[in-house]
C-alpha positions, 0 to 999 in steps of 0.5 A, a space after each residue: 521871595 519863596 523858597 524853590 522846591 522840586 518840581 514835576 511838570 505835570 500832564 506829560 508821561 514821559 516825565 517818569 521816564 526822566 525821574 526813573 533815570 535820574 534815580 539811578 544817578 547817586 552823589 558820588 559820596 553818599 552812594 544816594 540818589 540825587 532824586 532822593 536827596 532833593 538836588 533835582 530842583 525842576 524837570 521840564 520837557 520842551 516841544 523839541 524833545 529837550 529835557 531841562 534840569 535844574 540841579 542844586 546843592 546844598 552849599 554855594 562851595 559844594 566840590 566841584 568835582 563831585 558837582 561836575 560828576 553828578 551834572 555829567 552823570 545825570 546828562 548821560 543817564 536822561 539822554 540814554 532815553 530813545 526819546 530825548 534829543 538833549 539834556 541840559 543840566 542847570 547848576 544853580 547857586 554854585 560858586 562853580 556853576 558857570 564852568 560846569 554847566 559850560 563844561 557839561 553842556 559841551 561834553 568836555 571833561 573835568 580837566 578840560 573844564 578847569 585847566 590848570 586846577 585838574 591833574 587828572 581825570 576823575 576815574 580814581 576818585 568815582 572808583 574810591 567812592 563806589 569801593 565805599 558803596 560796595 562796602 556799605 551796601 555789603 554791611 547793611 545786607 550781611 546784618 540784615 541776614 545775620 538778623 534773619 538767621 544766618 550764621 557768619 559760616 552760612 554767609 561766608 559760603 554762600 553764592 551769588 546764585 543763591 543770594 539772587 534767589 533768596 526770598 526776603 520777607 519785605 521790600 526792604 531786605 529786597 532792596 538791600 539784595 538788589 543794590 548790593 547785587 547791582 554793584 557785586 560785579 564791580 568789585 570782588 572778582 568774578 560774579 557767576 552764580 557760582 562764585 562767593 556772594 560776599 568778599 571784600 572789595 579786593 575779591 578776598 574770600 571772607 572767613 568766620 574768624 574774621 567776620 566780626 572785625 570785618 563787619 565793624 570795618 565796613 560800619 565805619 565806612 557807612 556811618 561816615 557816608 550816612 553822616 554825610 548824607 544827613 548832613 547834606 540833607 539838613 544843609 539843603 533844607 536850610 538853604 531851600 527849605 523843602 529838601 525833596 519831595 
């Protein structure tokens, strides 16, 4: 049998809307889009405005809490489109596919889906990995700005308003800035234009004196996530062949 590859059903412009929404859903551990990771196997739009999405993961035993979060977030993201009647997420080739598909499809929580196995909701787990995402996005942006000639003192003093209007020379730099600003309001205290652009995830101000050590700590967080992402891509490619479009 041929190995399955991600499919974009042709001929319907609404598919672009669906893929755009899926691009906003991240693997909670990796802070990378499920679409970019190749986890979306197929997208189909029915005549009843129902969207059917196939979800696949690198291994048969990927953590069920992460799989549940991704399926749940994918459904919510796609159903936020005005024209979508319902989004049906089908996780395939996974040891808990039946339970996750039933739970997400019924709008149940993780604890309701796995009674007796889950002692709490996933809010704390999601927060832990969002904090790591904040740190990873901040580290790559700080290093980019240092490479562009900013000093540690300038970055410690930079305001959100100044960062938001900063003109970076290429699309990669602009994307780094955009992704960091998207998550800045979740951590580090207030997110007004006059507030510091860069703080710790606990809201503490950065100082030039501890800047170098702080960057080293952030790098360890980001490199761990990058290693896991590369491993997932390799496992997905080994399992299914082409691991994305």
